[in-house]
Phi, psi and omega in degrees: 000138175264126184235122175257122178249121190231157167267162174238188187284000176257017185304321184285356170292349178258020175288156006276352184295321184281359174293330189242005179204157176291160185293338178283357172268003174296133182266134175204130188077219182271354188219167163282167181298322179289318178302322181292319177298321178294323176299317181290321187229071185296340181259004181291147172269109191257133169242145184244130181243114190226170174302145181304323183297336183259354190303313183293319178297317181293321177299322179290317183284330182235063187295339181274355180250150175282136182242131181047061185294152176269318181270113183261132181243172175300134180184180178261130181249131180224139175292132188291325184268048176236140177275077188293140167260153178297327180300316180293318179297318177299324177297318179294319180300318184275352189279354181075193185287097183198164176237158184234134181243150165228116187063233178260016183255138165276112184261343179196158177200153172244102189246142165290169178301320181293317179297318178298318178297317180298318180296313180298316182293339180251027176108339176055224182300342178278000181229122185287349181279133176248122187275137170054032181224133179285151176263134181285144174275351183285136183267127174270141187263348182297128184284144177267136173270094181279326178223163183298328180292339173294316178301318179296318181293321181281348191301316180302314180295321183291325175299316178299315180297320183286347179297345178298339182269003181235151178275091183293162187065034177241098182225095183267058178229162182286113182291349177283340181254347181231137177270124180247124176249119186060061182299339178293348179249022183238136171235127174232121180298147183300334183265011175260160183228131177239124185274174187303151170062035172252147180246127171252110187250102180257026182293335181242010178162164186292149173241124181237119180243113186285185189286151175060032175270137177246115179247118184278178188289159172064037176256149173239114184241119186245135179277166000292135185208136171233132176238120185283167187300149175060027176266146176246126176254118185286161179304151175065029177273138179239111179244121179272167185298154178087020184251139172238125176250114180291173188292158173058041179252165176235121192234139175203169177084210182245129180227136180222128176038063183227147175247128174246121186301322179140167177054038184237145180250115165235075193268005185226177180295162183138163186244135170232127178218140176051048187231164174229123186240136182281201180263156176059031175269142176231117179263123175293160182305133177084358177299128181219155174237151171272143176231016182205129176283152179295335180264003177061024177283159173300149185259133177259143184229137177273114183224131173051046176068016176229154174259120187250131171280112183288346184057031178225145177268353181237099179221130180264242183231162180228115192238126182282170182302149171064021177268148180227146174238148177279171179299143175075014181291136177241127180248133183283167176303135175072022179284136176242122181242122185288180179299139169066035178265162175223123186244121174228099190211138178276347177232185179297129169288171177303158181284352173221125174239121179296162177305148175059041175258130164266118176251101187238118177051048175069018175237145180264134173226152174278129177297124179292126189303313182297325177292320177299312181300317180300317180294317180298319179297321177295314181299315179296317181298324178297335179259009179074028182240167174246147177281109185299137177297325180292316178294320178302319179297318178297313181296324178295324178294316177300316181299320183288339183269353181283000000 
């Protein structure tokens, strides 16, 4: 099967996370959206259609896939920032030559090679119009992640759905040293370690702990919960249900219904709730966010140059890649912090900080590019990695556009 996974013209509604990655790399549940599609269709021939600014980065990260192909063949087209079920994809496969909409979005299509070429030549995913193709009346149920708070809201259900890919009731640890509540809904990889006096509570949802995870003593971890590979959970950590911790992270304090993309350090006390955090973020000790107004009003968030009413009373913060906070940092409800920021503030910083902002003592400064590169190189070296020239070029472009 030929599978085209694409972004559309609303990709930047998923900023700050989508500034540095395609929308199908948004994490929700146990996987990114693309990882889940690969799980469903491991033998599919996949092509990725992304913004021009991301093409080189995506080619580097997904070298086995074709990116922004010129030669279009008959295949199934799916919007990347959708939490696809196999049932919906199978429906598209069997539906013949047709396209599927949700709202004003084309979320999927079954195109001949000629139909696919016509769509690409006339704007493709950047154009909601589909030429010479009928629209299906059948409704697909897979939810679209239009904004990051959608991913956070769907996360508890998606963790439960993704548990189908794990052998639940697999806990190869000494039950005398760890308290297990509803072990039939718990998966712990054989290569992970959980220390004494920790509680895994799956009474309200599945707990999935991937390989090489180290969970220290005196933690309370409540499902639905996913913890990615090579993550360390520090002692006395309290994680409430609906949380996803991406791989290679360091976690401590209190976390509730939050998604961490991965490679992020929250190694000290502090609270994160109803939030989405990028990669290579470092939270200083005591960094906390508010996720509820005192008047219980709906929370508004500034995204993609617009202020959006989330129609939710519980919204935390959204933090882009490579951002750092000093000790004691407090973030207000609905705060958006762009890529590569540094916050040192005794009070709440503004609810929106553009990429590469130093916010020091209530004043804004532009992060000096050479200083940023030097810090990133140090951070990568500490993890045994190199700062990719391709990623550096993307970040420099983001920096120049601020």
